[in-house]
N, CA, C and O atoms as CSV, one atom per row, in Angstrom:
chain,resi,resn,atom,element,x,y,z
A,1,MET,N,N,0.813,-0.840,0.212
A,1,MET,CA,C,-0.069,0.206,0.186
A,1,MET,C,C,1.233,1.070,0.101
A,1,MET,O,O,2.321,0.896,0.649
A,2,LYS,N,N,0.603,2.513,-1.142
A,2,LYS,CA,C,1.349,3.266,-0.656
A,2,LYS,C,C,0.516,4.431,0.223
A,2,LYS,O,O,-0.698,4.636,0.209
A,3,TYR,N,N,1.516,5.101,0.963
A,3,TYR,CA,C,0.306,6.557,1.251
A,3,TYR,C,C,-0.068,7.274,0.165
A,3,TYR,O,O,0.436,7.303,-0.958
A,4,ASP,N,N,-1.049,7.878,0.632
A,4,ASP,CA,C,-1.746,8.910,-0.353
A,4,ASP,C,C,-1.932,10.549,0.680
A,4,ASP,O,O,-2.887,11.037,1.284
A,5,GLY,N,N,-1.184,10.778,0.570
A,5,GLY,CA,C,-1.274,12.636,1.082
A,5,GLY,C,C,-2.934,12.890,0.801
A,5,GLY,O,O,-3.675,13.074,1.766
A,6,TYR,N,N,-3.461,12.888,-0.580
A,6,TYR,CA,C,-4.692,13.443,-0.820
A,6,TYR,C,C,-5.817,12.182,-0.421
A,6,TYR,O,O,-6.792,12.328,-1.158
A,7,VAL,N,N,-5.937,11.416,0.174
A,7,VAL,CA,C,-6.975,10.710,1.267
A,7,VAL,C,C,-6.869,11.033,2.099
A,7,VAL,O,O,-7.838,11.615,2.586
A,8,VAL,N,N,-5.369,10.885,3.069
A,8,VAL,CA,C,-5.574,11.433,4.116
A,8,VAL,C,C,-5.349,12.489,4.432
A,8,VAL,O,O,-4.820,12.482,5.543
A,9,GLY,N,N,-5.456,13.343,4.082
A,9,GLY,CA,C,-5.430,14.834,4.189
A,9,GLY,C,C,-6.935,15.108,4.554
A,9,GLY,O,O,-7.241,15.422,5.704
A,10,PRO,N,N,-7.963,14.972,3.451
A,10,PRO,CA,C,-9.314,15.245,4.060
A,10,PRO,C,C,-9.634,14.205,5.959
A,10,PRO,O,O,-10.031,14.530,7.078
A,11,ILE,N,N,-9.162,12.951,5.293
A,11,ILE,CA,C,-9.222,12.251,6.738
A,11,ILE,C,C,-9.191,13.130,7.964
A,11,ILE,O,O,-10.063,13.212,8.829
A,12,LEU,N,N,-8.005,13.796,7.893
A,12,LEU,CA,C,-7.639,14.605,9.340
A,12,LEU,C,C,-8.008,15.502,9.512
A,12,LEU,O,O,-8.036,15.994,10.640
A,13,ARG,N,N,-8.527,16.199,8.255
A,13,ARG,CA,C,-8.971,17.349,8.644
A,13,ARG,C,C,-10.870,16.708,9.400
A,13,ARG,O,O,-11.321,17.051,10.493
A,14,LYS,N,N,-11.233,16.222,8.873
A,14,LYS,CA,C,-12.431,15.676,9.483
A,14,LYS,C,C,-12.575,15.292,10.588
A,14,LYS,O,O,-13.409,15.702,11.395
A,15,LEU,N,N,-11.688,14.370,10.762
A,15,LEU,CA,C,-11.410,14.134,12.367
A,15,LEU,C,C,-11.039,15.261,13.072
A,15,LEU,O,O,-11.542,15.271,14.195
A,16,ARG,N,N,-10.488,16.014,12.876
A,16,ARG,CA,C,-9.863,17.442,13.801
A,16,ARG,C,C,-11.633,18.402,13.931
A,16,ARG,O,O,-12.060,19.038,14.895
A,17,GLU,N,N,-12.180,18.199,12.816
A,17,GLU,CA,C,-13.300,19.426,12.900
A,17,GLU,C,C,-14.597,18.473,13.486
A,17,GLU,O,O,-15.725,18.792,13.864
A,18,ASP,N,N,-14.093,17.518,13.411
A,18,ASP,CA,C,-15.385,16.472,14.481
A,18,ASP,C,C,-15.355,16.519,15.655
A,18,ASP,O,O,-16.403,16.616,16.294
A,19,ARG,N,N,-13.563,16.434,16.538
A,19,ARG,CA,C,-13.913,17.256,17.400
A,19,ARG,C,C,-13.476,18.085,18.004
A,19,ARG,O,O,-12.757,17.989,18.999
A,20,GLY,N,N,-13.967,19.288,17.325
A,20,GLY,CA,C,-14.001,20.659,17.675
A,20,GLY,C,C,-12.291,21.284,17.737
A,20,GLY,O,O,-12.023,22.309,18.365
A,21,TYR,N,N,-11.427,20.622,17.116
A,21,TYR,CA,C,-10.306,21.259,17.388
A,21,TYR,C,C,-10.098,22.354,16.350
A,21,TYR,O,O,-10.550,22.139,15.225
A,22,SER,N,N,-9.463,23.514,16.592
A,22,SER,CA,C,-8.949,24.469,15.430
A,22,SER,C,C,-7.712,23.776,15.448
A,22,SER,O,O,-7.326,22.781,16.061
A,23,LEU,N,N,-7.009,24.791,14.363
A,23,LEU,CA,C,-5.950,24.208,13.979
A,23,LEU,C,C,-4.888,24.986,15.184
A,23,LEU,O,O,-3.901,24.267,15.332
A,24,THR,N,N,-4.842,25.819,15.775
A,24,THR,CA,C,-4.410,26.076,16.777
A,24,THR,C,C,-4.198,25.210,17.830
A,24,THR,O,O,-3.167,24.625,18.163
A,25,ARG,N,N,-5.513,25.203,18.404
A,25,ARG,CA,C,-5.716,23.635,19.226
A,25,ARG,C,C,-4.923,22.868,19.234
A,25,ARG,O,O,-4.168,22.673,20.187
A,26,LEU,N,N,-4.913,22.129,17.951
A,26,LEU,CA,C,-4.628,20.964,17.885
A,26,LEU,C,C,-3.056,21.226,18.195
A,26,LEU,O,O,-2.369,20.740,19.093
A,27,SER,N,N,-2.605,22.385,16.908
A,27,SER,CA,C,-1.129,22.428,17.395
A,27,SER,C,C,-0.570,22.104,18.995
A,27,SER,O,O,0.145,21.169,19.354
A,28,GLU,N,N,-1.096,23.102,19.740
A,28,GLU,CA,C,-0.876,23.309,21.101
A,28,GLU,C,C,-0.983,21.815,21.354
A,28,GLU,O,O,0.171,21.386,21.368
A,29,VAL,N,N,-1.560,21.158,21.490
A,29,VAL,CA,C,-2.217,19.541,22.001
A,29,VAL,C,C,-1.285,18.551,21.607
A,29,VAL,O,O,-1.213,17.545,22.313
A,30,THR,N,N,-0.411,18.669,20.408
A,30,THR,CA,C,0.275,17.732,19.441
A,30,THR,C,C,1.386,17.746,19.718
A,30,THR,O,O,2.127,16.814,20.033
A,31,GLY,N,N,1.734,19.690,19.537
A,31,GLY,CA,C,3.176,19.946,19.384
A,31,GLY,C,C,3.987,20.228,17.848
A,31,GLY,O,O,5.139,20.565,17.575
A,32,LEU,N,N,2.777,19.911,17.013
A,32,LEU,CA,C,3.154,19.989,15.570
A,32,LEU,C,C,2.684,21.179,15.334
A,32,LEU,O,O,1.659,21.528,15.921
A,33,SER,N,N,3.230,21.916,14.568
A,33,SER,CA,C,3.716,23.398,14.059
A,33,SER,C,C,2.081,23.556,13.303
A,33,SER,O,O,1.513,22.679,12.652
A,34,VAL,N,N,1.632,24.753,13.577
A,34,VAL,CA,C,0.048,24.662,12.314
A,34,VAL,C,C,0.427,24.634,11.035
A,34,VAL,O,O,-0.488,24.398,10.247
A,35,SER,N,N,1.715,24.837,10.481
A,35,SER,CA,C,2.114,25.090,9.037
A,35,SER,C,C,1.635,23.467,8.887
A,35,SER,O,O,0.641,23.178,8.220
A,36,THR,N,N,2.464,22.426,9.592
A,36,THR,CA,C,2.836,20.870,9.481
A,36,THR,C,C,1.589,20.303,9.259
A,36,THR,O,O,1.320,19.439,8.424
A,37,LEU,N,N,0.532,21.056,10.382
A,37,LEU,CA,C,-1.052,20.701,10.489
A,37,LEU,C,C,-1.523,20.652,9.065
A,37,LEU,O,O,-1.858,19.607,8.506
A,38,ILE,N,N,-1.530,22.168,8.357
A,38,ILE,CA,C,-2.226,22.501,7.032
A,38,ILE,C,C,-1.714,21.635,6.226
A,38,ILE,O,O,-2.350,20.783,5.606
A,39,GLN,N,N,-0.210,21.863,6.190
A,39,GLN,CA,C,0.192,20.931,4.678
A,39,GLN,C,C,-0.067,19.248,5.191
A,39,GLN,O,O,0.042,18.469,4.244
A,40,MET,N,N,-0.333,18.699,6.300
A,40,MET,CA,C,-0.507,17.290,6.341
A,40,MET,C,C,-2.535,17.213,5.852
A,40,MET,O,O,-3.109,16.193,5.471
A,41,GLU,N,N,-2.993,18.189,5.983
A,41,GLU,CA,C,-4.540,18.357,5.536
A,41,GLU,C,C,-4.790,18.645,4.483
A,41,GLU,O,O,-5.925,18.527,4.022
A,42,GLN,N,N,-3.488,19.236,3.633
A,42,GLN,CA,C,-3.877,19.357,2.332
A,42,GLN,C,C,-3.124,18.630,1.494
A,42,GLN,O,O,-2.771,19.094,0.410
A,43,GLY,N,N,-2.772,17.334,1.921
A,43,GLY,CA,C,-1.752,15.947,1.054
A,43,GLY,C,C,-0.777,16.493,0.828
A,43,GLY,O,O,-0.250,16.089,-0.208
A,44,GLY,N,N,-0.089,17.506,1.491
A,44,GLY,CA,C,1.223,17.705,0.710
A,44,GLY,C,C,2.165,17.599,1.650
A,44,GLY,O,O,3.208,18.214,1.427
A,45,ARG,N,N,2.066,16.851,2.861
A,45,ARG,CA,C,2.923,16.693,3.557
A,45,ARG,C,C,2.367,15.139,4.234
A,45,ARG,O,O,1.207,14.835,4.511
A,46,ASN,N,N,3.630,14.296,4.385
A,46,ASN,CA,C,3.444,13.564,5.005
A,46,ASN,C,C,3.609,12.661,6.245
A,46,ASN,O,O,4.726,12.775,6.750
A,47,LEU,N,N,2.788,11.799,6.861
A,47,LEU,CA,C,2.581,11.849,7.962
A,47,LEU,C,C,3.921,10.843,8.700
A,47,LEU,O,O,4.322,9.716,8.410
A,48,SER,N,N,4.362,11.838,9.761
A,48,SER,CA,C,5.486,10.408,10.411
A,48,SER,C,C,5.078,9.660,11.404
A,48,SER,O,O,4.076,10.030,12.017
A,49,MET,N,N,5.788,8.378,11.811
A,49,MET,CA,C,5.154,7.869,12.476
A,49,MET,C,C,4.895,8.042,13.814
A,49,MET,O,O,4.162,7.303,14.470
A,50,LYS,N,N,5.464,8.977,14.220
A,50,LYS,CA,C,5.445,10.117,15.962
A,50,LYS,C,C,4.128,10.815,15.163
A,50,LYS,O,O,3.037,10.308,15.426
A,51,SER,N,N,4.139,11.402,14.665
A,51,SER,CA,C,2.416,12.381,14.317
A,51,SER,C,C,1.686,11.204,13.932
A,51,SER,O,O,0.545,11.634,13.763
A,52,LEU,N,N,1.677,10.017,13.703
A,52,LEU,CA,C,0.491,8.912,13.252
A,52,LEU,C,C,0.236,8.773,14.518
A,52,LEU,O,O,-0.685,9.445,14.983
A,53,TYR,N,N,0.942,7.920,15.337
A,53,TYR,CA,C,0.366,7.601,17.073
A,53,TYR,C,C,0.448,8.584,17.592
A,53,TYR,O,O,0.948,8.229,18.659
A,54,VAL,N,N,0.273,10.096,17.679
A,54,VAL,CA,C,0.101,11.188,18.267
A,54,VAL,C,C,-1.657,11.034,18.289
A,54,VAL,O,O,-2.483,10.714,19.144
A,55,LEU,N,N,-1.708,11.462,16.818
A,55,LEU,CA,C,-2.987,11.669,16.491
A,55,LEU,C,C,-3.869,10.386,16.745
A,55,LEU,O,O,-4.948,10.619,17.290
A,56,MET,N,N,-3.539,8.817,16.384
A,56,MET,CA,C,-4.502,8.009,16.769
A,56,MET,C,C,-4.606,8.067,18.306
A,56,MET,O,O,-5.202,7.041,18.635
A,57,GLU,N,N,-4.276,8.853,19.485
A,57,GLU,CA,C,-3.783,8.477,20.668
A,57,GLU,C,C,-5.151,9.996,20.648
A,57,GLU,O,O,-6.351,10.051,20.920
A,58,LEU,N,N,-4.354,10.771,20.284
A,58,LEU,CA,C,-5.556,12.145,20.343
A,58,LEU,C,C,-7.058,11.926,20.068
A,58,LEU,O,O,-7.930,11.847,20.933
A,59,TYR,N,N,-7.207,11.851,18.893
A,59,TYR,CA,C,-8.466,10.912,18.427
A,59,TYR,C,C,-9.055,10.037,18.810
A,59,TYR,O,O,-10.276,10.144,18.699
A,60,LYS,N,N,-8.474,8.694,19.470
A,60,LYS,CA,C,-8.669,7.655,19.681
A,60,LYS,C,C,-9.252,6.759,18.672
A,60,LYS,O,O,-10.385,6.283,18.741
A,61,VAL,N,N,-8.360,6.553,17.686
A,61,VAL,CA,C,-8.815,5.689,16.297
A,61,VAL,C,C,-7.607,5.129,15.731
A,61,VAL,O,O,-6.524,5.714,15.724
A,62,ASP,N,N,-7.851,3.853,15.207
A,62,ASP,CA,C,-6.637,3.168,14.802
A,62,ASP,C,C,-6.088,3.580,13.491
A,62,ASP,O,O,-6.843,4.328,12.871
A,63,ALA,N,N,-4.994,3.293,12.918
A,63,ALA,CA,C,-4.095,3.678,12.071
A,63,ALA,C,C,-4.986,3.842,10.657
A,63,ALA,O,O,-4.973,4.833,9.927
A,64,ASN,N,N,-5.805,2.546,10.449
A,64,ASN,CA,C,-6.635,2.307,9.635
A,64,ASN,C,C,-7.477,3.608,8.933
A,64,ASN,O,O,-7.573,4.060,7.792
A,65,THR,N,N,-8.075,3.979,10.377
A,65,THR,CA,C,-9.026,4.812,10.159
A,65,THR,C,C,-8.110,6.101,9.410
A,65,THR,O,O,-8.444,6.592,8.332
A,66,ILE,N,N,-6.788,6.578,10.270
A,66,ILE,CA,C,-6.147,7.717,9.436
A,66,ILE,C,C,-5.706,7.336,8.300
A,66,ILE,O,O,-5.738,8.457,7.793
A,67,LEU,N,N,-5.239,6.546,7.304
A,67,LEU,CA,C,-4.652,6.213,6.649
A,67,LEU,C,C,-5.684,5.868,5.807
A,67,LEU,O,O,-5.278,5.638,4.668
A,68,GLY,N,N,-6.900,5.747,5.957
A,68,GLY,CA,C,-8.079,5.720,4.938
A,68,GLY,C,C,-8.386,4.165,4.304
A,68,GLY,O,O,-8.998,4.019,3.246
A,69,ILE,N,N,-7.798,2.874,5.222
A,69,ILE,CA,C,-7.397,1.730,4.813
A,69,ILE,C,C,-8.828,1.060,5.013
A,69,ILE,O,O,-9.249,1.357,6.131
A,70,ASN,N,N,-9.634,0.330,4.371
A,70,ASN,CA,C,-10.990,-0.431,4.468
A,70,ASN,C,C,-10.170,-1.108,5.006
A,70,ASN,O,O,-8.961,-1.269,4.834
A,71,LYS,N,N,-11.463,-1.822,6.210
A,71,LYS,CA,C,-11.087,-3.437,7.041
A,71,LYS,C,C,-10.926,-4.283,5.686
A,71,LYS,O,O,-11.089,-3.623,4.660
A,72,ARG,N,N,-10.739,-5.143,5.586
A,72,ARG,CA,C,-10.700,-6.326,4.794
A,72,ARG,C,C,-11.508,-7.318,5.444
A,72,ARG,O,O,-11.155,-7.740,6.545
A,73,GLU,N,N,-12.894,-7.879,4.707
A,73,GLU,CA,C,-12.847,-9.081,5.522
A,73,GLU,C,C,-12.745,-10.098,5.125
A,73,GLU,O,O,-13.349,-10.971,5.749
A,74,ASP,N,N,-11.996,-10.485,3.984
A,74,ASP,CA,C,-11.179,-11.718,3.653
A,74,ASP,C,C,-9.961,-11.905,4.814
A,74,ASP,O,O,-9.583,-13.001,5.229
A,75,CYS,N,N,-9.428,-10.583,5.250
A,75,CYS,CA,C,-7.861,-10.550,6.125
A,75,CYS,C,C,-7.687,-10.164,7.243
A,75,CYS,O,O,-7.241,-9.017,7.198
A,76,LYS,N,N,-7.828,-10.588,8.443
A,76,LYS,CA,C,-8.490,-10.159,9.631
A,76,LYS,C,C,-7.798,-9.993,10.652
A,76,LYS,O,O,-8.090,-9.555,11.764
A,77,SER,N,N,-6.367,-10.561,9.998
A,77,SER,CA,C,-5.055,-10.445,11.414
A,77,SER,C,C,-3.911,-10.061,10.200
A,77,SER,O,O,-3.982,-10.367,9.010
A,78,ILE,N,N,-2.873,-9.315,10.869
A,78,ILE,CA,C,-1.506,-9.028,10.365
A,78,ILE,C,C,-0.849,-10.442,10.500
A,78,ILE,O,O,-0.018,-10.679,9.624
A,79,ASP,N,N,-1.011,-11.206,11.218
A,79,ASP,CA,C,-0.408,-12.534,10.881
A,79,ASP,C,C,-1.254,-12.967,9.656
A,79,ASP,O,O,-0.418,-13.192,8.782
A,80,THR,N,N,-2.449,-13.190,9.168
A,80,THR,CA,C,-2.884,-14.020,8.242
A,80,THR,C,C,-2.446,-13.135,6.810
A,80,THR,O,O,-2.618,-13.651,5.706
A,81,ARG,N,N,-1.939,-11.933,6.937
A,81,ARG,CA,C,-1.542,-10.813,5.411
A,81,ARG,C,C,-0.264,-11.294,5.645
A,81,ARG,O,O,0.277,-11.850,4.690
A,82,LEU,N,N,0.411,-11.205,6.794
A,82,LEU,CA,C,2.116,-11.820,6.491
A,82,LEU,C,C,2.511,-13.244,5.653
A,82,LEU,O,O,3.425,-13.475,4.861
A,83,ALA,N,N,1.290,-14.194,6.242
A,83,ALA,CA,C,1.643,-15.377,5.885
A,83,ALA,C,C,1.371,-15.664,4.450
A,83,ALA,O,O,1.770,-16.721,3.960
A,84,LYS,N,N,0.612,-14.648,3.637
A,84,LYS,CA,C,0.393,-14.946,2.473
A,84,LYS,C,C,1.685,-13.970,1.594
A,84,LYS,O,O,1.735,-13.889,0.367
A,85,MET,N,N,2.434,-13.449,2.331
A,85,MET,CA,C,3.551,-12.821,1.291
A,85,MET,C,C,4.708,-13.784,1.186
A,85,MET,O,O,4.969,-14.768,1.879
A,86,GLU,N,N,5.445,-13.174,-0.024
A,86,GLU,CA,C,6.709,-14.119,0.068
A,86,GLU,C,C,7.378,-14.006,1.153
A,86,GLU,O,O,7.159,-13.107,1.965
A,87,LYS,N,N,8.653,-15.287,1.361
A,87,LYS,CA,C,9.546,-14.826,2.176
A,87,LYS,C,C,10.511,-13.903,2.920
A,87,LYS,O,O,11.007,-13.900,4.047
A,88,GLU,N,N,10.595,-12.947,1.598
A,88,GLU,CA,C,11.646,-11.734,1.970
A,88,GLU,C,C,10.647,-10.564,2.342
A,88,GLU,O,O,11.166,-9.923,3.256
A,89,LYS,N,N,9.522,-10.079,2.025
A,89,LYS,CA,C,8.753,-9.477,2.582
A,89,LYS,C,C,8.181,-9.651,3.693
A,89,LYS,O,O,8.036,-8.756,4.526
A,90,ARG,N,N,7.780,-10.872,3.826
A,90,ARG,CA,C,7.467,-11.226,5.707
A,90,ARG,C,C,8.707,-10.982,6.212
A,90,ARG,O,O,8.666,-9.931,6.851
A,91,ALA,N,N,9.822,-11.485,6.218
A,91,ALA,CA,C,10.724,-11.176,6.745
A,91,ALA,C,C,11.124,-9.611,7.611
A,91,ALA,O,O,11.547,-9.309,8.727
A,92,TYR,N,N,10.618,-8.726,6.095
A,92,TYR,CA,C,11.167,-7.339,6.556
A,92,TYR,C,C,9.966,-6.673,7.111
A,92,TYR,O,O,10.130,-5.804,7.968
A,93,PHE,N,N,8.619,-7.032,6.659
A,93,PHE,CA,C,7.683,-6.304,7.311
A,93,PHE,C,C,7.846,-6.926,8.847
A,93,PHE,O,O,7.621,-6.118,9.748
A,94,THR,N,N,8.202,-8.233,9.225
A,94,THR,CA,C,7.627,-8.501,10.717
A,94,THR,C,C,8.975,-7.742,11.100
A,94,THR,O,O,8.736,-7.130,12.141
A,95,ALA,N,N,10.397,-7.507,10.667
A,95,ALA,CA,C,11.292,-7.089,11.455
A,95,ALA,C,C,10.450,-5.632,11.203
A,95,ALA,O,O,10.655,-5.469,10.000
A,96,SER,N,N,10.080,-5.119,11.400
A,96,SER,CA,C,9.966,-3.599,11.217
A,96,SER,C,C,9.051,-3.387,12.295
A,96,SER,O,O,9.252,-2.553,13.178
A,97,PHE,N,N,7.614,-4.450,12.210
A,97,PHE,CA,C,6.978,-4.200,13.049
A,97,PHE,C,C,7.079,-4.754,14.651
A,97,PHE,O,O,6.188,-4.558,15.476
A,98,LEU,N,N,8.137,-5.368,14.884
A,98,LEU,CA,C,8.682,-5.582,15.728
A,98,LEU,C,C,9.703,-4.262,16.376
A,98,LEU,O,O,9.781,-3.906,17.552
A,99,PHE,N,N,10.237,-3.850,15.494
A,99,PHE,CA,C,11.108,-2.380,16.004
A,99,PHE,C,C,10.052,-1.595,16.476
A,99,PHE,O,O,10.056,-1.150,17.623
A,100,MET,N,N,9.018,-1.361,15.566
A,100,MET,CA,C,8.064,-0.359,16.000
A,100,MET,C,C,7.269,-0.602,17.280
A,100,MET,O,O,6.861,0.306,18.004
A,101,LEU,N,N,7.065,-2.036,17.520
A,101,LEU,CA,C,6.675,-2.151,18.943
A,101,LEU,C,C,7.369,-2.048,19.852
A,101,LEU,O,O,6.839,-1.548,20.844
A,102,GLU,N,N,8.679,-2.409,19.953
A,102,GLU,CA,C,10.065,-2.493,20.691
A,102,GLU,C,C,10.192,-0.774,21.359
A,102,GLU,O,O,10.296,-0.495,22.554
A,103,ASN,N,N,10.137,0.407,19.967
A,103,ASN,CA,C,10.362,1.320,20.133
A,103,ASN,C,C,9.318,2.487,20.663
A,103,ASN,O,O,9.526,3.610,21.122
A,104,ALA,N,N,7.957,1.654,20.375
A,104,ALA,CA,C,6.666,2.439,20.711
A,104,ALA,C,C,6.368,3.723,21.628
A,104,ALA,O,O,5.642,4.716,21.562
A,105,GLU,N,N,7.405,3.128,22.606
A,105,GLU,CA,C,7.183,4.165,23.921
A,105,GLU,C,C,8.214,5.524,23.372
A,105,GLU,O,O,7.909,6.717,23.341
A,106,ALA,N,N,9.021,5.118,23.120
A,106,ALA,CA,C,10.227,5.959,22.424
A,106,ALA,C,C,9.585,7.097,21.245
A,106,ALA,O,O,9.885,8.287,21.347
A,107,ILE,N,N,8.885,6.718,20.381
A,107,ILE,CA,C,8.149,7.214,18.932
A,107,ILE,C,C,7.205,7.913,19.353
A,107,ILE,O,O,7.179,9.033,18.843
A,108,VAL,N,N,6.160,7.633,20.319
A,108,VAL,CA,C,5.425,8.130,21.096
A,108,VAL,C,C,5.380,9.642,21.914
A,108,VAL,O,O,4.461,9.895,22.694
């Protein structure tokens, strides 16, 4: 899956507006600059892992919601999806997920 800022941006704006945050207030709460938030909402700036985690926590949603990923009925778990990958890809993603989990507190 490729990151698409033009899909994610409107989702970020809707989440912010639905929760009653102005850009200024969201900047104060998250530590992200207003300029960065505007660029993310317009699709011109990618989310960092740290920003993704901060927004997930604040909005109480999962990454799929923010990234606009529809849940697949045919594929319920990460393990199921990993099992369908070729060996090299599976090893890469497993290592990436483990790294993120082990460092989650430092990232957020």
